N, C-alpha and C positions, 0 to 999 in steps of 0.2 A: 599392560596389554602386549602381547607379542607383536614384533614388528610385522611379521607376515600376515597378521590379522588386519593390518592397517592398509595394505596394498590394494586389496580388492575394492573395499568401499571407497578408497581415495580415487582410484581409477574411474570407479562409477560416477562419483561426485564430479570428477574433471570432465568426463564426457558430458554429463548433464549441463554443467556450465558452458562448455563449448558449444552445445547444441543451442543454448539460449542466445549466446553471442552471435552464432551464425544466423539465427533467425533475425536478429537485429541487423546484421550485415547485409542480408538479403534485402531488407527494406531500404537500407542505405544505398545499395547498388541500384535498386529500383528507381530511386530519385535520381541518382547521378546519370543514369541512362535515360532520364526524362520519360520513364514509363508511367508516372503519376505525377499530377500537378499539385502545386501547393494548396490550392483551395480544396481539393479532394482529400488531401492528407488532414487538413484541419477539420473537414466535415466528418471523416471517418473517426478521428480521435474524439471529436465531440459526441458522435453517435455511441462510441464506446462507453463514455462517462455517463451520458444522459439515458441510455437504454439498455445496453448489454451488461454493464455492471450492476445496475439496479435488478435486472432479471436474475442475474447470478446470485445476488444477495437474498432475494426472496426464496428462490428454490432451495439453495443450500441451507440457509438458516431454518426454513420450514421443515425440510427433510431430516436434518441431523439434530436439531434442537427440539428435545421433548422432555418430559418430566424426569426421565431417567438419567439424562445427560446434562440437564441445566446446570448442575454445579460445576461441570468442567469449564464453563465459561467465566466463572468468577476469577479464577487466576488469571485467565487471559486479559480480562478487563483491567485488573489490578496491575499486571505486568506491563501492559501497553501504556497505561497512564505513567507508570513509574519510569520505564526506560526512556520514553519520549521526554518527560519533564527533566530527567537527569541528563539526557543529551543536550537539551537547551542550555542547562547550567553549565555543562562541560564546554560546549561550544562557545558560549559567551566568555567563560574563563580563559579558554586558550586564545580566543581572539584578542582580548585585552593583554594577556601575558606576552604573546608573541608579536603583537602589533599587526595583526592580520586585517584584511578588509572586512567591512561589516557583513558582506554577504556570506562569509565563511561560517558565521553562526548558524543560520538556517540550513547551510549545506551540511553541517555536522549534525544538525538536530533532526532532520527529517529524511528517512530513506525510503526507498521504493518498497512498499509493503503490500501491493497487490499484484500487478501483472508479472513482475519478475519472479517472485517466490512461487506463484501459482503455476507458472510455466516450468519452473525448476522441479516441482513436484512431479508433473507428467514426465519430464526427462528421467527423473530418478526411477519412476516406475518402469520406464522402458528398458532401462539397463539393469533392473532387478535389485538395486541397492537397498530398497525399503524392506526386503524380506528379512533383514537383520532384526527388524523391531516389529515384526507382525505377531500378534498373538495367535495362539494355537486355533486353527481352523478359520482365520480371518483371511480375506482376500485383499490384495493390494488396492483394488478400486475402492472398497469400503473405507480403508484406512486414509487413502488420499481425500476422499470426500470429507472426512472429519478435519483433516489438516487444512484443507482449503477454507473450511468454515472458520477455523481459529484465525487464519490469516486475514479473512475478510473482516471479521470483528475487529482485529487489531488495526486494519487499514482504515475503518470508519473512524475509530478513535484517534488514530494518528493525524488523520486529515482534519478532524474537528478541532483538535488542539492547535494545529497549524493555523486555522482560521482565527483562533482566539489570540494567539501570540504573534502571528505575522505582522499585524498593524503595530504592535508594540515594538517589534524589532525595527520597523521603519521609523517609528517615532524617535527611537533612540538615535537614529541617524540624522533625520531632518527636522524632528520636532514639529511637523506640520500635520499631524494626524490626530489632533486633540478633539475635534468636533465630531459629534455622531455622524454627520453627513460624510465626513471624510473617512470614518471607520467603515461606514457602509460601502462607500466606493472601493475602498481598499479590499474589503472582503470579497466583493463581487468581482473585482479584477483578479484577485488570487484564484477564485474559482474558474474564472475564464482560462487563465493560464494553465491551471491543472488539467483542464479539458483540452487545452492546446488548440482552441479554435478561436478564429477571429470573425466567425459568422454569427448570424441570429440562430434561434432555436431551429433544430431540424424537425421538430414535431409539427404536425398540422395544427390549425388554429384550435379545433375543439379539444385536441389533446393538450395544447398549451394551456387552454382555459381550465381543463381538469387538474392539470398539475399545479397551476396557479392557485386554484381553490384549495387544494390539499396543503400547498405550502402556506397559504394565508391562515388556514386553520391551525397549523403548527405555530406560525408567528403569533396568532392572537392568544393562543394558549401560553406561550413563553413570555409574551409581553405582560399577560395578566400576572404570571408568576414573578416577573421581574418588577412589577409595580409594587410588590410587598417590600422591596429592598430600596436603598438610597439610590440616587441618580448615578453615582460613579460605580457602584456595584452592579446595577442594572446593565450599564453598558458593557461591562465584562461578561456578564452572564449571557447576554443576548448576541454577542459577536458572532458566534458560529452560525446562528440562525439567519444571518444576513446574506449568506451565500447560496447560490443555486444548488451547489453540490450537497451542501448540508441538508437543504430541504429534501432532496430526493433520497439521499443516503439514510438520513434518519427515518424517513417515512417508510422506506423499504425494509429497514431494519425492524421497525415496529411491526409491519405486516408480516414478515418472516417469523418473528417472535410469536405473534398470536397464532399464526397457522401451526407452529411447532408445539406450543404449550397447551392449546385447547385440543383435547383428544378427539372430539368429533370432527373438527376441521382437519386435523393431522391425518385422520383416517380417510376423510373424503378426498383430500388432495394427494396423499402420498402412498396409500395402501393399494395393492392390487384390486382390480374391479370385483373379483369374487369376494374379497374381504371388506367391501364397502367403499373402495376408492373410486367414486363416480366421476371425479374430475382428473384422475391420474393420467389415463391413456390419451386424453386429448389436450386439456387445458395446461396441466403440469408439464407434460411432455413438450408442448410448443414453447413455453417459457424456458424450459431447460435447454432446448435447441438454440434459442437466442442467446441465453447466458453463456453457453459453451463456446460461442464465438469470440468472447472477450479477450481471453488470455493470449492466445497466439496473434490475433489481429492487432492487440494494443502493443505488443513488443515489436511486431513488424513495422507499425506506424511510428513508433519511437525511433526506429532506425531511419525511416523516411524523414522524420523531423531533424534528426542529427545531419541528414544529408543536406537539408535546407540550410542549417546552421553552418556547415562547412562551405557550402556556395557563397554564403554572405561573407564569410571570413576571407575566402579567396578574392572576392570582389572588392573588399575594403582595401586590400593591399597592405594594411598594417594591423595585423591581428593581435598585437600586444605581446609583451613578453610572458612566456609560460610562467605562471605562479608557483614555482617548485615548492616553496615553503608551504603554501596554502594547500596545494594538492596532497603534499606529504602528511599534513595535519589531518585533512579529511579522511585520507586512506588509512592512517593509523587508527583514528577514532572508529570509523565504520567497519573496517575489515580486520582489525587487530584487537583493539581494546575491547570493544563491545562483544565480539564473539568469545573472547577468552573470559570475560566476566559472565556472560549469560550462560555459557556451557558450564562453568564451574558452579554458579549459583543454582541453576535449575537442577544440575546433577546432585548437588548436595541436599536440596529440598526434596526431590523425588526419592532419593535413596534413604534419607534418615527420618523423613516425616511422611504423613499421609495428606499433606495439604494439596498435592497435586494429583491425588487420585492414583489410578492404575492404568491409565491410557498412555502407552509409549509414544503415540503420535502427538499427544498434547506436550509431552516433554520435549520432543524433537522440534515441534513447531515453535514453542516458547524460546528454545535456545537459538533459533535462527531468526526470530523476529527483529532483533536490533541490527542484524548483519546485512550488508549489501550497499550498493551505490546510492547516492542521494536522489531524492525525488526531483522531478523537473520543475517543481514550483519555484525554485531558486531563480529561474529566468524571469518569472513574473515579479519577483521582489526587485530585481534589477530595474525593471521598467518603472515600477512604482517609485523607486528611489531616484529616479531620473539620472541614472548613471550615465557616464559618458560612453560613446560608442567603443572607445578602446577597452573600457571596463567591461562592457557587455560581451565584447569578443573574447576577453580573458575568462569570463564566466562560462562562455560556450565552450572554450577549450577545456576547462576544468570538467565540465559535464561529459564531454566526449572522452577525455582520458579516463575519468572514473568508470564509465560503462565499458571502456576497452579493458579496464583492469578487473571488471567484475568476476572473471573466472577464479580469481584468488579466493572467492567465497567457497570454493571447493574445500579448502582447509577447514573452514567452519562447519560445512556439511559433514565432513569425515568425522570431526570431533563429536558433533552432535549425535551422529549415528552411533559411534562406539560408546559414547556415554550413556545414551538411551538403552543400547543392548545390554550394558553391564547392569543397569538398574533393573531392566526386565528380568535378567537371569537371577538377580538377587531376590526378586519377588515371587518366582515361580516355586 
């Protein structure tokens, strides 16, 4: 690829990354200027995970997933499971090899797979970088809608795996999570931290009862399935269904899938009114309006949350030594090793086989899925592990530094754009 062909997409990717970082910085500044209170931050983050993200899941899955595109999601599911599992193994190996703290393993294992990449996609659209991989006659908006769907599916899978193996990571450390009750408590607390809220449910009582009924239906079904296995295997199978996020995410994924794959429902909810879309103009549009709030609001609130973390670090007076070796390891794994592996592997599969179909946004999305800073669930693991205050401050420093370094993902974006463009040219 000629060097001049890299400059434009690189600058576009850099601008997109800086845009996301600035959005986070605005949230950080809002908290530092005391424009928003901690309880409000927690409430808004909880609202995003309990209401806005589920709405986004239902609308995007239902609209983009239909019988003609269903096969595109099989590679996404397989790839999400593979790279997350491989990340866990790599993180565990490096932690043992380099003598790193236990929390480095989940930090290397789970990256931000929802709000950050979704906002990056919108930023890439605004700078025009995605036109390199648009098919003839395709609009950037339709391409981004498909890419968002791929990332949402990946995010649900990644978080579900986190709820399965998170307790095991803590067990390796303290060995105190062997009972089902402790596993249930751990999964629930992990979900609370992922929502970043310390309050009770934001939903009114009737809505809570409806959600609880739906969650109980899922749990009864999975417990019946688990009864077919031994007690030990059943504990592992049912682990992800013990968390509030898993209840909502899995339920909304099922609803979105049904709305997409059942032709009559797909027509009623997502077609124009003259074509039979009786729910599109009012019900679907209202849910889409709510879901559209998730991406920017969540990144802004993450910045606010990092502002609270910074305040606590200053108040403590002893924030702990910056873990250079741990941060370097996480940086190399999440922003160097995985981007290089994913771009190379997906490029080879897309160019030489038909396994990944002919959608360039699918190739681009899969190349970027393993890249990016760690998910904030690591702070919940520190709480559950009863880490010292000094260690918690070190973990907070790590998260802040990794998100400050997040613009380095522009190299991954540039590589993914150019690789996808080359494959697309070869298939024309």
